[in-house]
N, C-alpha and C positions, 0 to 999 in steps of 0.2 A: 199653490204648489209650492212645495218645501223648498227652503232657500238653496240648499246644498244641491238637489235635484235641479233644480234651474242654472246653477253652474254648470254641472255636469253636461245638459242638454248644450247650453252655449259652448263648452270647451270641446264638443263632438262636432260642432257645424261649421264648415268654411267659413273665412272672414267676409267673402262677398254675400254670403248668404244672409249673415247676421247683419251687415250693412243695409242690405235690402227690407230684411225684417224691421230693422231701427227705422229706417226711412219712412218705410210705412204707416208704424205705428206714431211718429211724431207727425207727419201730415196730416194724418186722420185726428190726432188730439186736436190740432189747429184748423180743422177743415171749415170753419166758419170764416175764416181771414186769408189763408191760404190762395192764390191763384188771382188775389187783388193786386193794385200797385201797392209799392212798399208804404207809400204816405198812408194808404187808406187800411192797410194791414195793421200798421202800428196805431195808427188813430182808433180803429176799433179795438185794439187790445186796452188801449188806455180807457176807452169810455165803458167798457165791459168790465173792467178791473180784472182782467183774465190773468194776470202776473199775481195777484192775490197777495199785493201788499197792505200791511195794516196800517202803515205810517204814510207811504209814498206811493203816489199813482203810478210810478215808475215799476212798482213790485216788490215783491218781498225782499230782494238782492238789495234793494235800496233805502231798507228799514234801518234805524239806528243801531241794532243789534249785529246786522249783518254787516255794517261798515265801520265797526268798531276800530279794526285791525288797519284798515285802510285810511282812516282819519287820522290814526295815530303815526303811521309811518310813512304815508305820503309827503307830508310836509318836508322832513329832514333829508328826504331822497332828491326832491326837487331842488333842495338847497345844494346839496352834493355837486348836482348834475350844472349848477349854475343857472337854472331857468329863470328866464325874464317874461316868457309868455307860454301860457298853456291853451292848448284847444282840447276841450272838454267834449267829444264826438262820438256818440249823443249824448245831452246834457241831462236830459228827462226833466223832472219837475224841479232838479236842484234841491231836493230836500236836504241830502247828507253834505252836498258840497258846502252848500251856505255855512256850514259850521266848522270850516276850516279856515285858519288864518293863513291865507298866502303871503302875507308880510312884503308887499311890494311887487308882486307877481302880477302881471296882465292876465285876466282870467276871460277866454272866449268860449260861451257854451253854444253849440249848435245842434240842431236836433230836425227830424223831418216832418213832426208833427206840428202845424202851425199853429194850431190853439195852444198848445203847451209852451211854444217860445213866446206868445204874445202874453200869456199869463206871466210867465218870468220876467217878460220886459217890465210889465206894469208893478210886478210886487220886488223886484230885484235889481233892477240894472241902474238904479239909483247911487249905488254905490261906487266908489272910484276905480278905475281900472278893471271895471267888469261890464260885459255887454252880451248880448244874444243876437242869433241869427237864425232864420230859418233856411235849411239847406239838406240836401240830399248828399251825406257824405260820400257816396259812391260816384258823384257827377258834378258836383257845382266847384266852382272856384273859392277854395276855403283860404282864410288869411294864414300866412305864415307863422309857425310857432317853434319853440323850442321842443315842446313834446307833445305829443297827440295823446291823451287818456281815451281809450276805446274800451270802457268797461262794459261787460254783459251785452255786448253787440254782437260780435261775431257769433255769438250762440245761437241768434236769431236770422242770420243771412245764409242764403245757398253759397255754396264753393264759390262759383263767380262772382257773386256780390262782393265777398268778403276780398277776391283778388282785385276787384275795381275799386273797393275802399283803401286798400294797401297803396296802389298805383296812386290815386287820387292824394293821399297822404304825403306821399314821395314828392309828387308834382308839386305841393303846397309850399315845399322847402323845409317841412318839418324834420328835425335831427332823431329824434326817439320817438318809437312807439311803446306805450305802456298799456298792455290789452290782457283780457281774461283767457287763461288756460287750465285745464285740468291736468295736473302733472301724471296722475295715475291711469287717466285714461287711456285705452290700448288701441281702441278703433274709431275713427270718425266717419260719418256717413253724410251725406249729402240731404239737404231740405229744401222746400222753397220757401223764401224768404217770407218771414213771419212765424213761422214754426220755431221749435226749440230743439233743440239737444247740446249736450257737453260735448267742447273738443279739447283736443290736447294738440299743441302746435307744434310738438316735437315730433309726431309721429306722421304716416301717410295721411293725406297726399301733401300736407304742409311741410314738414321736413326743416322747419326753421332751426338754425343753429342755437347751441346753448344759449339761454338770456342771459343777459349782463347782470341782471339783478330778480328776484323774485320777492314780493310782499304776497305773504301767505295770509288768507282772508278766513282762515278757519282755526280751530283749535286742533293742533297738530294729533293725529291719531296713530295707534299703533300699527305697525305693519307686522305681517305673519313671523318676521324675524325679531321683534319686538323693538324695532328702532322706530323713532318719531317719522311721520310722513306728512305731507303736504296734500290735502285734496283739490284744493282750489286756490288759485294766486293770482296777482297780476305780473305778467312776466314783461319784462325791459327788453328791446331790441333796438340797435340802430338801424334806420328805415334803409340807410345804404346797405346793409347785409342782407336783405332781403331780395334785392332787386335782381338776382340771378337764379332765384330759386325756380325747381321746377314745376312748383305750383303755379307760381305766377305766369311764367311761359306757357304751362298749358291751359289756363284760364282766361288768358289774355288774348288769344290767338283768333 
């Protein structure tokens, strides 16, 4: 179908219908893993190479080309914030993060897939100020940190599990949350944990405040007005600013 025709049809449909159709499509595409426990779902995705990474088992978003800007811009942001401890949740296979010099910052990587953590411990934990732990970020007692890096995770979680994870990060005593958002996305829809969809954290139902900072993860493309725009980014928020959002109240009840 012609792209312009698709856009016209979408513009004519009510938002709730678009969300329903998108939810169905996302869950159908991942029908082999949704409905399982989160650990089984993500373990299956790793084992089947469902995320399509050519270099990283964590998926294409963790390959070197996809993480170039993050690897360049994350260290100066951490220095600016005065970070002493970073919690990478989830850490995946640690493929791209191992190439960043954290310069005295303690690194703690957590992931729900036990086999991934076991490999990380065997291959990467000998370095000083670096450790890994098997944990479900929505429920486990997490170590205290200055910033939680939660990259490419909420895009795979249901609304309720996103709320549980944010609540758990706050409970851990972390100060900042640095997480994936798609600034140009206009509609968010719910999924079963283990499926996928892009999310924008400044739109319904999240309605996060304006982020303190954005790390662009792509080469800015042109907007219809000819201005540069960012399509995918890591947004930085203080966790305390998220405690009274309607989203948390609605999904923690």
